[in-house]
Structures are given as C-alpha cells and as structure tokens.
N, C-alpha and C positions, 0 to 999 in steps of 0.2 A: 662446299668450296665455292668461292666466287667465280662465276664463269668468265672465261677470257676469250670467247670466240669473237670473230670480226663483227658480228651483229651487236656485241655488247660494248663496242668501243666508244669511249668518251660519252658517257651517259649522265653527265653532271646536270643537276636540276637547274632550271632557269630561275631568274629572280622572281618571276611571276609565280612559279611553283612554290618557292620558299615562302613567299608572302601568303599564298593561299593555305599552305600547310600550317603556318603560324596562326592564321585566323581559325583554322580547324582545331588547333591545339587549345587556344583560349576558350573557344566555344565548348570544347569537350571538358575542360577543367571546370567550367561553370555547370555544365549538365550533370557531371558526375559528383559534384559537391566536394571537389578536392580542396577547396579553400573555404575556411570558416574561421570562427574566432580562435579555435584551438590551433589551427594550422593556416595562418594567413598568407602563406606563400608556398610555392612548390617549384620543382624543376621538371622539365619534360625533354626527353630525347626522342627525336623522330627517326625511327629505325630505317625508314625508306631512304631518307637523306644520308644516313650513316652508310647503308649498303651501297648507295650510288657512289659515295666518295671512296669506299673501299674498292669497288669494282673499277673505278677510273684509275686508281693507282695501279691496280693489278694489270690492266691492259696497257698502261703506259710503259711498263716494263714486262713484255710478254714472256711466256714460258721458256722460250729458247734462250732468254737472257737469265743466267743464274742470279736471282735476287731473293733475299730473305727480307720481306717487309714486316717490320715490327711496329706495334702500337706502343707509344710511351705510356707506361702504366700511370705515371704521375698526372697525366692529363685527364684521366677518367677512371678513378679508383672505384668503379662500380662492378662488382663481380659478374652479374649476368650480362652486362654490356661487354666486358672483356671476354666472356665466354663466347659471345657472338663473333668477335674477332678470331678467337681460337678455332671455332668451327669453320670459319672462312679461309683457314690456312695461313693466317698471319702468325707472326711471332710476337714476343712481348719484350720490351726493353724495361728493365727494372733498375732501381737505384737505391734500394735499401732491403734489409731482411723482410720487412713487412710487405713490400711490393713483390718480392720473390715468392713469398708464401701465397699472396693473392693470385699471382700468375699461375702457380701450380694448382691452386684451388679452382681457378677458372678453366683449367683443362689444357693449358699450353704444354706440349711435350718439352722435355728438358733441352732437346737439341734446337728448339726454336726460341729459347730464352737467352737474352744477352744482359749481363750485369754491368752497369756503369755506376761508379761512385768514387769520389775522391777520398773517401774515408773508410775503406773496407777494413774490417778487423781480421785478425788471423783466422777466427772462426768463420767469418764470411767467406774468406778465400778457400778454406778447407772444405766447406760445404759445397761451394761451386765446383771445386775439383772432384769431389766425391760423387756429386750428382751428374757431372759432365756438362755443366752449364758454361756457355761461352762468357768470357769477361774481358774487359780492357783494363790494363794496368795504368794507373794514373801518374806514377812518378818512380824515380830510381829506388827509393826506399821500399816502396811496395814491390818492385821487381825483386829485390833481395829477399823479401818475405816470401814471395812466390817460389823462389829457388828453394827455400827451406821447406815449404809445404810439399813441393813436388819430390824433394829428397825423402820425405817421410811417407808420402802416399804412393809414389811411383807413377805408373802410366795413368793417363786420364783421357777421356773423350772430349774434354773441353777444348774449344778453339780459343786460344789465348792471344791477345793483341796488346798493343800499347797505344794509349791516347796521346796524339801529338797535337800541340797547339801551333797552328800555322803562323800565328803572330801577325795577322793581316790587318788588325785594327778593329775598332768598334763600329757598330751600326748606329742606328738612330736612337736606340734605347740602351744606354750604357750598362744598366743592371742585367740586361739579357744578352749581352755580347760576350762570347766565350773565346774570342780569338784576339784579345788585346795583348799587348806586350807582357803585361803582368797578370794575366788571367789565373784564377785559382785552379783551372783545369788543365791537365796534361803536362807534357814535357815540351818546352819551347823549342821550335824547330831551328830558329836562328841561334838560340843559345847553345844547343846540344846536338846538332845534326850528326856530327862524327860519332859522338857517344851513342846515339840511338842506333846507328848502323852497326857499331861494334857490339851492342847488346844483342841485336838480332843474329849477327854472325856467330856469337858464342852460344846461342840457344836455338837449336833447330825447332823446338816446340813453339816458338813465337811465330805465328803464321798470319797475323792480322794487324792492320793499321786502322786506327780510329781517328776521325776528325769531326769536329762540330764547331762551327763558327757562330751559332745562334740562329734563331729563326725570325721571330717578330722583330721588325725594325732593321733586319739585315737584307740588303738587296740580293737577288739571285746571283748576280755576277760576282758579288763579294764572296758569298758562300762557295760558288763554283771555283773561284780562284784558290781558295783554301784547299779544296779537293784536288785541284791540279797539282799543287805543291806536294800533297801526300802521295799522289800517283807517281810523281817524279822520285820521291823518296823510296817508294816500293820498288821502282825500277832499279834504283841505285843499290838497294839491299840485295835484290836478286842477282844483280851483276856481281856484287862483292862475293856472294857465296857460290856463284856459278850454277844456280838452279832456281826454280820458281819456289822460293820459300814462302813469300807472301801470297796467300791464296785468296784473301778477302780484303776488301776495303769497306769499312763501316763508315758511312757518310753522315751519321747523326741526323739531325733535323735539317733545317735550311729552307723551309717554305713558310713565309708569313701569311697571315689571314687578313682579308679585307673586312674591317669592322665598320666601314662607312656606308655600305649598301648591301643588298642581297646578292649582288654579283659575286661569283666565285672567281676571284682573281688574286694572285696568279694561280695557275693550274699546275697539276703535276706534269702535264706536257710542257709547260713553260719551264719548270724546274729541270726536266730532262734536257730540253733544248739548251739551256744555259750550261749544263754540265758537258754536253756534247761539243759545244763551242769552245769551252775552256780546256776540257780534258778528253779529247776523242779516244785516247788510249784506254779509258775506263770502259769502253763499249766494244772492245775487240775480242772479248772472251778470255783475256788473260786472267782477269780477276773476277771472283764472285763479289756481289754487292750486298750490303745491308743498309736498310733505311730505318729511321727511328722517328717517324712523324707522330705528332701528338695533336695539337690544336688544328692542324691542317686537315686531319681526318675527322675531327669531332666538333669543332666550334660551330659550324653552320647547322649542325643537327640539333643544337640545344637551345632552349628558351627558359628563362626564369619568368614566372608569373607571380605577381604580388598584388595584394589588395591595398588600396589607398584608404588609410584610416581617417585622416583629417586633411583639410585644406585651410590656409589662412593667408593673409596679406601682411607683410612686415616691411616697413620702409619702402612701400610701393611695389614690392616684389611678391608675386604669388608663389606660395610654397605648398607642395603636396607632400604629406608625410606618409610614406609607404613602408611596407614590411621587408623590403629587400634593400640591403645596404652592405656595410662592411663585412658582415658575416658570410656573404656569398660572393661579393665583388671586391675582395680585399685589395687587389692590385689597382683597380679603377679608383677606389676611394683614396688610396695613399699616393697614387701617381696618375691623376686624371688626364694629364697631358699626353702620357704615353699609352694609356689604356682607356680611351673614351668608349662609351657604349651608347648604342641607339636606344630610344624609348618609343614604343608604340602604346597608344592609349585605347582602352576598350571600356565600354559601359558595363554595368553590373550584369547584364544579360549575355555579355561576350561579343557584342557588336563593336567593330572598330569605329572610333570617333574620327570624323573627318572635318570638324568645324574649323573656322578660321583660327589659325594658331595665335597664341600670345606667349610672351616671355614668362617662363616659370622655372622654379627649382624643383627637383624631385629628390627628397631627402629620405634617408633610411631611418631605422628605428634606434640606432645606437646613440648613447649619450655622449657625443662629442660633436662639435660644430662641423667638422669636415666630413661627416658621414653623408655625402651627397652623391647620388647616382648621376645627376645632371645639374648643371648650374647655368642659369640664364638661357635655357633652351626654349626654342619656339615650338610649342606643342598645342594641340587642341585643348581647350579649357578642361582641366582635370577636376573632377568632383568627388566628394567622399563616396566610397563604395565602388569607385571605378577600379579597373585592373590595369596595371602597367605590365607590358610584356617586354622583356629584354632579350633580343636575339644575339646570336653568336656566342652563347654562353655554354655550349656543350663541352668545350675544352677548358679544364682547370676549375671552372666555377662550381662544379659539383664535387671537386676533390680537394679543395684548399679552404675548407670551412674555417672561419676565424671565430672563436668562441667568446669574444668580448661581450660583456654583459650577460654571459651564460645564455646567449641566444641559441636555440636548438638548430641542429642540422635539419633542413627541410626534406620532405619526401621527394623522391624522384620517380616519375612515371615514364613509361615509353608508349609510343603509338607506332604501329606499323601494319603493313598489308599482310594478310594471311594468304594461303594458297589459292583462295578464290578472289583475291583482290579486295577483300573487305578490310577496312582499317580497324584494328583491335587495340585496346588499351591493356597495359600490364603494369605491375608495380616492380620497380627495380630496387628501391631502397625505402624502408619505412622512415617516417619522420622520427627524429630523436625525441623521446619523451622527457618531461620535466623530472620524472623519477630517475631516468638514466643520467641526466645532468648532475643530480644530487649524488648519485652513486659514484660517478667519475670524479667528484670533487675531493675525494680522499676518504680516509677511515672515519668512522663515527666519532672517534676520539684518538688522541695521540697514543701510539703503540710503543711502549718502552722496549728498547733494544738491549741486548746483553752488554754489560759493561766491558 
C-alpha cells in the first residue's frame, strides 16, 4: 500500500528531478541496447515518478476521508503497471470488456473496479452484476435494461449509479469535453433533472452519481462546478426519499496535465482546493468519493525514445526523420494544436544536446505528410543516429497504438528504485514482432462460411 503518513505528504518530484531521470532513461536505453535497427523506438515508465504521483493523490485525500482512487485503464493498458496500482490499493476504472478482463488479470478486487461505458451490452451488464462490479448507467434505455437484468439475477454487490451530464459547456479541447449540452455521455441534468430524481426514488438500489466534465483542456473551476451541481442533485434525491440513498459521488477525471514543462501543475492539492471551494458539502463525510484519474497519474512518468534515421533540408527547413510518429502519438499528429509535445535531443551515446537551437521539423515514419511530432521547433541541431526523447507520454501514448503502415507496437520498459535505492530496469511489454503483425492481419486465405 502507498503510505499516507504525514512524512509522506506532497512528495511530487521537482522539474529538476524529472529532467535528471529522463537523462538517466535515455542513457539506460543506449547502454542496454534497447534501440537498434529491428526496434528503433521504445517507451519507458519511471516507476519512482509513478509512485510519487500515486502517493501524492493518496495523501491529498487522507484515510479519514472515504475515497476510492481508481486508475483509468485506458490511459495505461500495461498489465504489470496496472498491477502496481492494484498493489498500492488503487481501484481501476474500465470502459470495455477488454479493460475489465485486464483489470481482473492485474489483480484489482472486483469491489475496486468501476465500469463506465456508453455502449454496454446486456452481457456486459449481466457480468458486472454477477461479479459485483460497480458501474454507472449512461442513459434511460440502459436503466431499463438494468431493471431487466436485476429482475433475472436478483441481489447484487454492485454499487450502481447513473452518469449525469452537468451540461456546463466545453473546455479548450472540444473533442475531450464531456459536459457539453449535446455530449454523448450521460443524462443531461438540465434536460431531465426531475426524471433523474424520479428514477432514483423508484429504485433504492441506485446509490451513486457519476459526473465527468473532461480533464485535458478543462479548467479546475469548470470541473468543480459540474461536481457541485451533482452534489446538489444528490442532496435533492436524498431529501426526496427521506434518507441517504446516494452513498457515493464518482467525480470522474478533471485534472489536466502540463505538457509545456517538467513542472507538475496543477496538482492534486489544487484539484481538491477547487472542489472544496465549489462544493464544500463534498467533504463533510456525507458522501464517499470515487476518482478516475488517468494521465494525471501517468503522463509525467513516461518517455518515448526514438532514433533519428535521416536528416535533410527541404525548402530551407531542416527535417529530422525519426521512428516515433502517428503510431504512438496519434492525438498529437492529428490535433497538434491541442496536444503539443516537447522534444529533447540526445546524441547516440545518450548525452543531451545543448547546442544553439535552430528551427527544425521532427517527422515520424508514416507515409503521410502530416506525420510530424514537431513543426518549426527550435531545437539543437539534430543529426542522424541521434535520439529524440518525448516526455509526458506515460498516459495514453502506450495504450492507443495506431497501426497505420503496419508499424509495430514498441517495447515498453520500466525503471525504478529497489529496496536498496538502486535503480533497476524491467520489461513491461515486448515489442510487437513482424510475424505478429502478419498473423493479426487475417486468415491466410478467405474462409468460406455456411450458406
């Protein structure tokens, strides 16, 4: 378990520590030969940084405050890394049958798993009810389906809630904003407040409310306002039924990550302060809490390291062709304004280049023009054989591989301190082989089906 004593409070690594660890990562990748012709890129998770982020969240909400902290599986679908969260006492938020099975395989107890998806099948719901996994209902049609499942299955240990869209508007990244008036997620609060209250009043087994306004691009105050509206709704439901029927508020995500520097801002303490300002009733012990952080727990712990294969000058612009692009940084490639990434340059021996910067593009390996990690970026002159290190890639960049051009999934390694303080390397995921790519591309020949 992650310790939560006063001595452990707020142990976030400094920007200097993160820079030093990244230099150690690149040097270690070179020393161990993790990058070569067959595998010209890899990912690395720094477990010390990951543990410090976990610990900081744990101490921000101390043991006397009933909170289930879950890691969003979609942010880091690496079984041994998820297992580390499970051993630390975290729960797991899952959004598909595959993520559910991954959470179970990683060792999360069923009572610490929360299922969220807008497209649960009847089988998904029945499995959750039978296992006793908590889940949040997305819409009134799903609510009717759960009625039928419970009528067949009977009593369940599952904590069941409804996802409510506070309809507070979009943040800076529209595609990541989940509280717009017409969001695909949840039941609109302004649209159906009375019907939501009626649904709870008619079903004593509904004991949770879920809200998620988005995280990246969403201001803390914006997310906190959505939570306050849901706390007000919980109070109204409890008043209607004359007892405390709502036992937990599932607050979803809500903490963006700083991609501009190694500073960890905002912090979990900032997140809690915004919630306390907007919804002080959330902290009076009436309700248990659930959090579902993803990139806020993982991004700063991860680095993509890729070899530069060639450099050239076209139209007066220097271009470095590297092996990291759309296959690992899909969001950045297709929405660079919303998801910019920093680039550090290292020489082939793993030493950081600090020469006078010049304007360069860093391109990926995929066969389309827009496969660019960085455009017009001032960087030390990049040379063939150099390594580019891409920080803040621990969240999503190792779990959303895009297989365009049949580019293989890279290996992911970890580095972390052992009981004696020595930094040790481990393998978290093997690189996908070319044979595996071919095998996953379909049957050797068309398979006739019965008429």
